[in-house]
C-alpha positions, 0 to 999 in steps of 0.5 A: 281735256274737253275733246271726247275722243282725246279723253276716250283714247287717253282712258283706253291707253291708261287702262291698258298700261295699268292692266299690263302693270298689274298682270306683271305684278301678279305674274312676278309675285309682286302682289296677289290677285286679291291685292290687285282687286283692291288696287284696282277699286282704290285707283278707280275712286281716285280717277272718278274724283279726279276726272269729275266722273259721276260715281255709279 
């Protein structure tokens, strides 16, 4: 995916999907807010590595 616009669009859709699923998990009691924070941190690392993004 070399097109910056396509990459940005994909990233925005992915982020919305992940956020919706995490909110649903917290709302249903499947995960706690602390677990959601840990999950997001781990997902970020995986995405940074997978997409080759520089780590901050």
